[in-house]
Biopython code that builds the backbone (N, CA, C, O; Angstrom):
import numpy as np
from Bio.PDB.StructureBuilder import StructureBuilder

atoms = [
    (1, "MET", "N", (-22.272, -3.379, -37.767)),
    (1, "MET", "CA", (-22.433, -4.684, -37.396)),
    (1, "MET", "C", (-21.985, -5.182, -35.924)),
    (1, "MET", "O", (-22.551, -6.059, -35.272)),
    (2, "ALA", "N", (-20.998, -4.532, -35.588)),
    (2, "ALA", "CA", (-20.375, -4.830, -34.330)),
    (2, "ALA", "C", (-21.361, -3.951, -33.135)),
    (2, "ALA", "O", (-21.680, -4.462, -32.061)),
    (3, "ASP", "N", (-21.663, -2.888, -33.453)),
    (3, "ASP", "CA", (-22.598, -1.933, -32.614)),
    (3, "ASP", "C", (-24.174, -2.839, -32.501)),
    (3, "ASP", "O", (-24.882, -2.862, -31.495)),
    (4, "GLU", "N", (-24.408, -3.404, -33.553)),
    (4, "GLU", "CA", (-25.598, -4.241, -33.431)),
    (4, "GLU", "C", (-25.458, -5.560, -32.609)),
    (4, "GLU", "O", (-26.462, -6.001, -32.050)),
    (5, "ASN", "N", (-24.327, -6.178, -32.513)),
    (5, "ASN", "CA", (-24.330, -7.149, -31.849)),
    (5, "ASN", "C", (-23.992, -6.694, -30.157)),
    (5, "ASN", "O", (-24.327, -7.409, -29.212)),
    (6, "LEU", "N", (-23.427, -5.659, -30.041)),
    (6, "LEU", "CA", (-23.251, -5.073, -28.689)),
    (6, "LEU", "C", (-24.631, -4.662, -28.061)),
    (6, "LEU", "O", (-24.819, -4.741, -26.847)),
    (7, "GLN", "N", (-25.573, -4.225, -28.926)),
    (7, "GLN", "CA", (-26.843, -3.758, -28.395)),
    (7, "GLN", "C", (-27.716, -5.043, -28.213)),
    (7, "GLN", "O", (-28.682, -5.016, -27.452)),
    (8, "ASN", "N", (-27.382, -6.151, -28.902)),
    (8, "ASN", "CA", (-28.241, -7.074, -28.549)),
    (8, "ASN", "C", (-27.816, -8.089, -27.580)),
    (8, "ASN", "O", (-28.539, -8.979, -27.131)),
    (9, "SER", "N", (-26.560, -7.878, -27.291)),
    (9, "SER", "CA", (-25.870, -8.742, -26.142)),
    (9, "SER", "C", (-26.529, -8.601, -24.975)),
    (9, "SER", "O", (-27.007, -7.530, -24.601)),
    (10, "PRO", "N", (-26.603, -9.943, -24.183)),
    (10, "PRO", "CA", (-27.110, -9.780, -22.965)),
    (10, "PRO", "C", (-26.649, -9.019, -21.823)),
    (10, "PRO", "O", (-27.281, -8.768, -20.797)),
    (11, "HIS", "N", (-25.352, -8.650, -22.158)),
    (11, "HIS", "CA", (-24.392, -8.034, -20.982)),
    (11, "HIS", "C", (-24.379, -6.763, -21.401)),
    (11, "HIS", "O", (-23.563, -6.140, -20.721)),
    (12, "SER", "N", (-24.972, -5.991, -22.310)),
    (12, "SER", "CA", (-24.994, -4.532, -22.724)),
    (12, "SER", "C", (-25.700, -3.955, -21.555)),
    (12, "SER", "O", (-26.344, -4.663, -20.782)),
    (13, "VAL", "N", (-25.557, -2.402, -21.395)),
    (13, "VAL", "CA", (-26.155, -1.600, -20.446)),
    (13, "VAL", "C", (-27.579, -1.672, -20.796)),
    (13, "VAL", "O", (-28.405, -1.599, -19.886)),
    (14, "GLU", "N", (-28.007, -1.825, -22.180)),
    (14, "GLU", "CA", (-29.588, -1.756, -22.441)),
    (14, "GLU", "C", (-30.086, -2.886, -21.912)),
    (14, "GLU", "O", (-31.145, -2.848, -21.284)),
    (15, "ALA", "N", (-29.449, -3.953, -22.077)),
    (15, "ALA", "CA", (-30.136, -5.265, -21.450)),
    (15, "ALA", "C", (-30.376, -5.046, -19.954)),
    (15, "ALA", "O", (-31.496, -5.254, -19.488)),
    (16, "PHE", "N", (-29.263, -4.593, -19.113)),
    (16, "PHE", "CA", (-29.583, -4.540, -17.666)),
    (16, "PHE", "C", (-30.532, -3.429, -17.599)),
    (16, "PHE", "O", (-31.356, -3.548, -16.692)),
    (17, "THR", "N", (-30.632, -2.362, -18.336)),
    (17, "THR", "CA", (-31.783, -1.537, -18.078)),
    (17, "THR", "C", (-33.277, -2.135, -18.364)),
    (17, "THR", "O", (-34.276, -1.864, -17.697)),
    (18, "ALA", "N", (-33.229, -2.906, -19.365)),
    (18, "ALA", "CA", (-34.455, -3.248, -19.921)),
    (18, "ALA", "C", (-34.965, -4.422, -18.855)),
    (18, "ALA", "O", (-36.131, -4.568, -18.489)),
    (19, "ASP", "N", (-33.978, -5.118, -18.496)),
    (19, "ASP", "CA", (-34.362, -6.125, -17.398)),
    (19, "ASP", "C", (-34.598, -5.769, -15.992)),
    (19, "ASP", "O", (-35.017, -6.582, -15.169)),
    (20, "GLY", "N", (-34.291, -4.396, -15.698)),
    (20, "GLY", "CA", (-34.693, -3.940, -14.227)),
    (20, "GLY", "C", (-33.282, -4.234, -13.460)),
    (20, "GLY", "O", (-33.310, -4.077, -12.240)),
    (21, "ASN", "N", (-32.176, -4.604, -13.994)),
    (21, "ASN", "CA", (-31.116, -5.144, -13.269)),
    (21, "ASN", "C", (-30.149, -3.915, -13.056)),
    (21, "ASN", "O", (-29.142, -4.114, -12.375)),
    (22, "MET", "N", (-30.339, -2.854, -13.502)),
    (22, "MET", "CA", (-29.245, -1.702, -13.441)),
    (22, "MET", "C", (-28.912, -1.455, -12.039)),
    (22, "MET", "O", (-27.796, -0.977, -11.834)),
    (23, "SER", "N", (-29.731, -1.710, -10.951)),
    (23, "SER", "CA", (-29.485, -1.508, -9.640)),
    (23, "SER", "C", (-28.510, -2.581, -9.085)),
    (23, "SER", "O", (-27.648, -2.416, -8.221)),
    (24, "ASP", "N", (-28.839, -3.766, -9.789)),
    (24, "ASP", "CA", (-28.000, -5.071, -9.476)),
    (24, "ASP", "C", (-26.467, -4.807, -10.208)),
    (24, "ASP", "O", (-25.468, -5.161, -9.580)),
    (25, "LEU", "N", (-26.354, -4.315, -11.253)),
    (25, "LEU", "CA", (-25.199, -3.934, -11.848)),
    (25, "LEU", "C", (-24.416, -3.009, -10.970)),
    (25, "LEU", "O", (-23.345, -3.389, -10.496)),
    (26, "THR", "N", (-24.892, -1.816, -10.727)),
    (26, "THR", "CA", (-24.532, -0.747, -9.799)),
    (26, "THR", "C", (-24.010, -1.440, -8.452)),
    (26, "THR", "O", (-22.942, -1.123, -7.929)),
    (27, "SER", "N", (-24.716, -2.238, -8.038)),
    (27, "SER", "CA", (-24.513, -2.954, -6.547)),
    (27, "SER", "C", (-23.089, -3.899, -6.976)),
    (27, "SER", "O", (-22.118, -3.855, -6.221)),
    (28, "LEU", "N", (-23.056, -4.584, -7.994)),
    (28, "LEU", "CA", (-21.973, -5.288, -8.264)),
    (28, "LEU", "C", (-20.672, -4.521, -8.575)),
    (28, "LEU", "O", (-19.571, -4.883, -8.159)),
    (29, "ILE", "N", (-20.858, -3.576, -9.239)),
    (29, "ILE", "CA", (-19.626, -2.563, -9.455)),
    (29, "ILE", "C", (-19.096, -2.000, -8.254)),
    (29, "ILE", "O", (-17.888, -1.999, -8.018)),
    (30, "GLN", "N", (-20.128, -1.425, -7.334)),
    (30, "GLN", "CA", (-19.657, -0.793, -5.897)),
    (30, "GLN", "C", (-19.101, -1.965, -5.083)),
    (30, "GLN", "O", (-18.162, -1.668, -4.345)),
    (31, "GLY", "N", (-19.382, -2.849, -5.081)),
    (31, "GLY", "CA", (-18.643, -4.103, -4.431)),
    (31, "GLY", "C", (-17.527, -4.481, -4.788)),
    (31, "GLY", "O", (-16.785, -4.937, -3.919)),
    (32, "VAL", "N", (-17.170, -4.426, -5.860)),
    (32, "VAL", "CA", (-16.056, -4.724, -6.711)),
    (32, "VAL", "C", (-14.956, -3.478, -6.443)),
    (32, "VAL", "O", (-13.768, -3.676, -6.189)),
    (33, "LEU", "N", (-15.490, -2.364, -6.533)),
    (33, "LEU", "CA", (-14.786, -1.193, -6.178)),
    (33, "LEU", "C", (-14.170, -1.075, -4.561)),
    (33, "LEU", "O", (-13.040, -0.693, -4.257)),
    (34, "GLN", "N", (-15.142, -1.471, -3.731)),
    (34, "GLN", "CA", (-14.984, -1.375, -2.395)),
    (34, "GLN", "C", (-13.987, -2.608, -1.950)),
    (34, "GLN", "O", (-13.138, -2.511, -1.064)),
    (35, "GLN", "N", (-14.173, -3.440, -2.503)),
    (35, "GLN", "CA", (-12.943, -4.598, -2.366)),
    (35, "GLN", "C", (-11.550, -4.178, -2.530)),
    (35, "GLN", "O", (-10.628, -4.301, -1.723)),
    (36, "THR", "N", (-11.539, -3.548, -3.959)),
    (36, "THR", "CA", (-10.402, -3.043, -4.525)),
    (36, "THR", "C", (-9.861, -1.986, -3.279)),
    (36, "THR", "O", (-8.732, -2.163, -2.820)),
    (37, "GLN", "N", (-10.453, -1.233, -2.928)),
    (37, "GLN", "CA", (-10.098, 0.013, -2.208)),
    (37, "GLN", "C", (-9.783, -0.478, -0.849)),
    (37, "GLN", "O", (-8.845, 0.053, -0.255)),
    (38, "ASP", "N", (-10.553, -1.569, -0.203)),
    (38, "ASP", "CA", (-10.059, -2.341, 1.217)),
    (38, "ASP", "C", (-8.682, -3.012, 1.036)),
    (38, "ASP", "O", (-7.815, -2.933, 1.906)),
    (39, "ARG", "N", (-8.490, -3.762, -0.279)),
    (39, "ARG", "CA", (-7.055, -4.365, -0.552)),
    (39, "ARG", "C", (-6.292, -3.347, -0.763)),
    (39, "ARG", "O", (-5.239, -3.638, -0.196)),
    (40, "PHE", "N", (-6.168, -2.175, -1.307)),
    (40, "PHE", "CA", (-5.175, -1.168, -1.319)),
    (40, "PHE", "C", (-5.042, -0.424, 0.001)),
    (40, "PHE", "O", (-3.998, 0.146, 0.317)),
    (41, "GLN", "N", (-6.085, -0.445, 0.730)),
    (41, "GLN", "CA", (-5.944, 0.464, 2.086)),
    (41, "GLN", "C", (-4.972, -0.737, 3.135)),
    (41, "GLN", "O", (-4.059, -0.379, 3.879)),
    (42, "HIS", "N", (-5.372, -1.982, 2.985)),
    (42, "HIS", "CA", (-4.747, -3.002, 3.687)),
    (42, "HIS", "C", (-3.108, -2.971, 3.276)),
    (42, "HIS", "O", (-2.224, -3.156, 4.113)),
    (43, "MET", "N", (-2.859, -2.712, 1.890)),
    (43, "MET", "CA", (-1.390, -2.872, 1.516)),
    (43, "MET", "C", (-0.722, -1.565, 1.990)),
    (43, "MET", "O", (0.450, -1.482, 2.359)),
    (44, "SER", "N", (-1.475, -0.712, 1.942)),
    (44, "SER", "CA", (-0.884, 0.708, 2.379)),
    (44, "SER", "C", (-0.776, 0.792, 3.773)),
    (44, "SER", "O", (0.057, 1.626, 4.128)),
    (45, "ASP", "N", (-1.343, 0.202, 4.669)),
    (45, "ASP", "CA", (-1.205, 0.062, 6.178)),
    (45, "ASP", "C", (-0.100, -0.746, 6.449)),
    (45, "ASP", "O", (0.645, -0.485, 7.393)),
    (46, "GLN", "N", (0.112, -1.884, 5.570)),
    (46, "GLN", "CA", (1.090, -2.686, 5.941)),
    (46, "GLN", "C", (2.539, -2.068, 5.430)),
    (46, "GLN", "O", (3.571, -2.377, 6.027)),
    (47, "ILE", "N", (2.553, -1.221, 4.348)),
    (47, "ILE", "CA", (3.743, -0.541, 3.910)),
    (47, "ILE", "C", (4.091, 0.458, 4.917)),
    (47, "ILE", "O", (5.267, 0.626, 5.241)),
    (48, "ILE", "N", (3.210, 1.079, 5.390)),
    (48, "ILE", "CA", (3.335, 2.163, 6.529)),
    (48, "ILE", "C", (4.082, 1.669, 7.796)),
    (48, "ILE", "O", (5.092, 2.094, 8.357)),
    (49, "ARG", "N", (3.122, 0.472, 8.102)),
    (49, "ARG", "CA", (4.133, -0.175, 9.339)),
    (49, "ARG", "C", (5.289, -0.527, 9.211)),
    (49, "ARG", "O", (6.039, -0.416, 10.180)),
    (50, "ARG", "N", (5.766, -1.051, 7.983)),
    (50, "ARG", "CA", (6.908, -1.423, 7.693)),
    (50, "ARG", "C", (8.088, -0.380, 7.472)),
    (50, "ARG", "O", (9.290, -0.623, 7.572)),
    (51, "ILE", "N", (7.569, 0.677, 7.191)),
    (51, "ILE", "CA", (8.386, 1.908, 7.005)),
    (51, "ILE", "C", (8.608, 2.397, 8.304)),
    (51, "ILE", "O", (9.747, 2.829, 8.486)),
    (52, "ASP", "N", (7.840, 2.448, 9.251)),
    (52, "ASP", "CA", (8.024, 2.800, 10.657)),
    (52, "ASP", "C", (8.821, 1.900, 11.307)),
    (52, "ASP", "O", (9.619, 2.279, 12.164)),
    (53, "ASP", "N", (8.666, 0.444, 10.919)),
    (53, "ASP", "CA", (9.568, -0.398, 11.817)),
    (53, "ASP", "C", (11.148, -0.252, 11.286)),
    (53, "ASP", "O", (12.103, -0.620, 11.971)),
    (54, "MET", "N", (11.261, 0.292, 10.071)),
    (54, "MET", "CA", (12.577, 0.153, 9.426)),
    (54, "MET", "C", (13.077, 1.704, 10.029)),
    (54, "MET", "O", (14.253, 1.830, 10.369)),
    (55, "THR", "N", (12.412, 2.517, 10.107)),
    (55, "THR", "CA", (12.664, 3.859, 10.663)),
    (55, "THR", "C", (13.198, 3.609, 12.146)),
    (55, "THR", "O", (14.322, 4.054, 12.381)),
    (56, "GLN", "N", (12.570, 2.995, 13.106)),
    (56, "GLN", "CA", (13.030, 2.742, 14.430)),
    (56, "GLN", "C", (14.250, 1.923, 14.558)),
    (56, "GLN", "O", (15.021, 2.121, 15.497)),
    (57, "ARG", "N", (14.492, 0.933, 13.587)),
    (57, "ARG", "CA", (15.548, 0.090, 13.425)),
    (57, "ARG", "C", (16.899, 1.020, 13.009)),
    (57, "ARG", "O", (18.025, 0.898, 13.491)),
    (58, "ILE", "N", (16.465, 1.986, 11.974)),
    (58, "ILE", "CA", (17.718, 2.900, 11.608)),
    (58, "ILE", "C", (18.116, 3.904, 12.858)),
    (58, "ILE", "O", (19.253, 4.296, 13.119)),
    (59, "ASP", "N", (17.123, 4.164, 13.435)),
    (59, "ASP", "CA", (17.375, 5.077, 14.706)),
    (59, "ASP", "C", (18.208, 4.369, 15.792)),
    (59, "ASP", "O", (19.159, 4.928, 16.339)),
    (60, "ASP", "N", (17.822, 3.158, 16.073)),
    (60, "ASP", "CA", (18.493, 2.375, 17.140)),
    (60, "ASP", "C", (20.088, 2.193, 16.662)),
    (60, "ASP", "O", (21.065, 2.285, 17.404)),
    (61, "LEU", "N", (20.092, 1.933, 15.348)),
    (61, "LEU", "CA", (21.606, 1.584, 14.763)),
    (61, "LEU", "C", (22.225, 2.832, 14.785)),
    (61, "LEU", "O", (23.405, 2.770, 15.130)),
    (62, "GLU", "N", (21.713, 4.188, 14.472)),
    (62, "GLU", "CA", (22.549, 5.271, 14.651)),
    (62, "GLU", "C", (22.956, 5.598, 16.190)),
    (62, "GLU", "O", (23.978, 6.243, 16.427)),
    (63, "LYS", "N", (22.031, 5.082, 17.316)),
    (63, "LYS", "CA", (22.261, 5.622, 18.402)),
    (63, "LYS", "C", (23.299, 4.560, 18.857)),
    (63, "LYS", "O", (24.133, 4.944, 19.678)),
    (64, "ASN", "N", (23.359, 3.159, 18.390)),
    (64, "ASN", "CA", (24.383, 2.624, 18.890)),
    (64, "ASN", "C", (25.798, 2.779, 18.157)),
    (64, "ASN", "O", (26.849, 2.509, 18.738)),
    (65, "ILE", "N", (25.751, 3.166, 17.033)),
    (65, "ILE", "CA", (27.038, 3.606, 16.270)),
    (65, "ILE", "C", (27.641, 4.711, 17.134)),
    (65, "ILE", "O", (28.827, 4.645, 17.456)),
    (66, "SER", "N", (26.872, 5.713, 17.516)),
    (66, "SER", "CA", (26.944, 6.891, 18.280)),
    (66, "SER", "C", (27.585, 6.295, 19.660)),
    (66, "SER", "O", (28.742, 6.643, 19.899)),
    (67, "ASP", "N", (27.175, 5.748, 20.246)),
    (67, "ASP", "CA", (27.430, 5.306, 21.411)),
    (67, "ASP", "C", (29.013, 4.709, 21.325)),
    (67, "ASP", "O", (29.980, 5.060, 22.002)),
    (68, "LEU", "N", (28.950, 3.779, 20.356)),
    (68, "LEU", "CA", (30.342, 3.036, 20.156)),
    (68, "LEU", "C", (31.444, 4.002, 19.837)),
    (68, "LEU", "O", (32.514, 3.914, 20.440)),
    (69, "LEU", "N", (31.264, 4.826, 19.017)),
    (69, "LEU", "CA", (32.076, 5.914, 18.816)),
    (69, "LEU", "C", (32.707, 6.770, 19.871)),
    (69, "LEU", "O", (33.917, 6.992, 19.909)),
    (70, "GLN", "N", (31.716, 7.305, 20.840)),
    (70, "GLN", "CA", (31.912, 7.974, 22.160)),
    (70, "GLN", "C", (32.589, 7.024, 22.932)),
    (70, "GLN", "O", (33.672, 7.453, 23.331)),
    (71, "SER", "N", (32.326, 5.885, 23.278)),
    (71, "SER", "CA", (33.059, 4.883, 24.159)),
    (71, "SER", "C", (34.422, 4.765, 23.768)),
    (71, "SER", "O", (35.294, 4.849, 24.632)),
    (72, "ASN", "N", (34.776, 4.543, 22.329)),
    (72, "ASN", "CA", (35.931, 4.436, 21.661)),
    (72, "ASN", "C", (36.748, 5.658, 21.781)),
    (72, "ASN", "O", (37.965, 5.562, 21.944)),
    (73, "GLN", "N", (36.236, 6.646, 21.719)),
    (73, "GLN", "CA", (36.997, 8.076, 21.915)),
    (73, "GLN", "C", (37.784, 8.037, 23.342)),
    (73, "GLN", "O", (38.987, 8.252, 23.494)),
    (74, "VAL", "N", (36.763, 7.691, 24.424)),
    (74, "VAL", "CA", (37.120, 7.840, 25.858)),
    (74, "VAL", "C", (38.133, 6.656, 26.387)),
    (74, "VAL", "O", (38.774, 6.703, 27.438)),
    (75, "ASP", "N", (38.138, 5.469, 25.328)),
    (75, "ASP", "CA", (38.932, 4.304, 26.142)),
    (75, "ASP", "C", (40.312, 4.653, 25.311)),
    (75, "ASP", "O", (41.367, 4.293, 25.832)),
    (76, "GLN", "N", (40.349, 5.254, 24.197)),
    (76, "GLN", "CA", (41.743, 5.376, 23.512)),
    (76, "GLN", "C", (42.452, 6.499, 23.847)),
    (76, "GLN", "O", (41.941, 7.610, 23.702)),
    (77, "PRO", "N", (43.757, 6.336, 24.349)),
    (77, "PRO", "CA", (44.454, 7.726, 24.329)),
    (77, "PRO", "C", (44.716, 8.279, 22.962)),
    (77, "PRO", "O", (44.792, 7.555, 21.970)),
    (78, "PRO", "N", (44.846, 9.523, 22.936)),
    (78, "PRO", "CA", (44.684, 10.314, 21.645)),
    (78, "PRO", "C", (46.097, 9.881, 21.008)),
    (78, "PRO", "O", (47.063, 9.503, 21.671)),
    (79, "ALA", "N", (46.053, 10.002, 19.603)),
    (79, "ALA", "CA", (47.250, 9.491, 18.807)),
    (79, "ALA", "C", (48.107, 10.395, 18.950)),
    (79, "ALA", "O", (47.672, 11.547, 18.945)),
    (80, "GLY", "N", (49.427, 10.211, 19.102)),
    (80, "GLY", "CA", (50.767, 11.221, 19.222)),
    (80, "GLY", "C", (51.008, 11.239, 20.690)),
    (80, "GLY", "O", (51.804, 12.112, 21.035)),
    (81, "SER", "N", (50.537, 10.519, 21.611)),
    (81, "SER", "CA", (51.010, 10.754, 22.978)),
    (81, "SER", "C", (51.903, 9.719, 23.319)),
    (81, "SER", "O", (52.129, 9.527, 24.513)),
    (82, "ASN", "N", (52.503, 8.951, 22.377)),
    (82, "ASN", "CA", (53.426, 7.993, 22.635)),
    (82, "ASN", "C", (54.670, 8.278, 23.071)),
    (82, "ASN", "O", (55.471, 7.370, 23.291)),
]
sb = StructureBuilder()
sb.init_structure("model")
sb.init_model(0)
sb.init_chain("A")
sb.init_seg("    ")
for serial, (resi, resn, name, xyz) in enumerate(atoms, 1):
    if name == "N":
        sb.init_residue(resn, " ", resi, " ")
    sb.init_atom(name, np.array(xyz, "f"), 0.0, 1.0, " ", f" {name:<3s}", serial, name[0])
structure = sb.get_structure()
């Protein structure tokens, strides 16, 4: 009974083939897939840019910490020279 309803449905593959709309269905599916791929590519590009930005910030922070440690060692007399 369910198979019979599916075959008679205007949205079944057979209905698209019988109406000659298979190319329309294919184009619609390809369009949706392309939009989905474009959205994922855009999100992926954003994530990569944010990771690159975070990497640069971490590198800058490490350099600043290193500079502070080096300047702190030069400015302070060694412990025990009192």
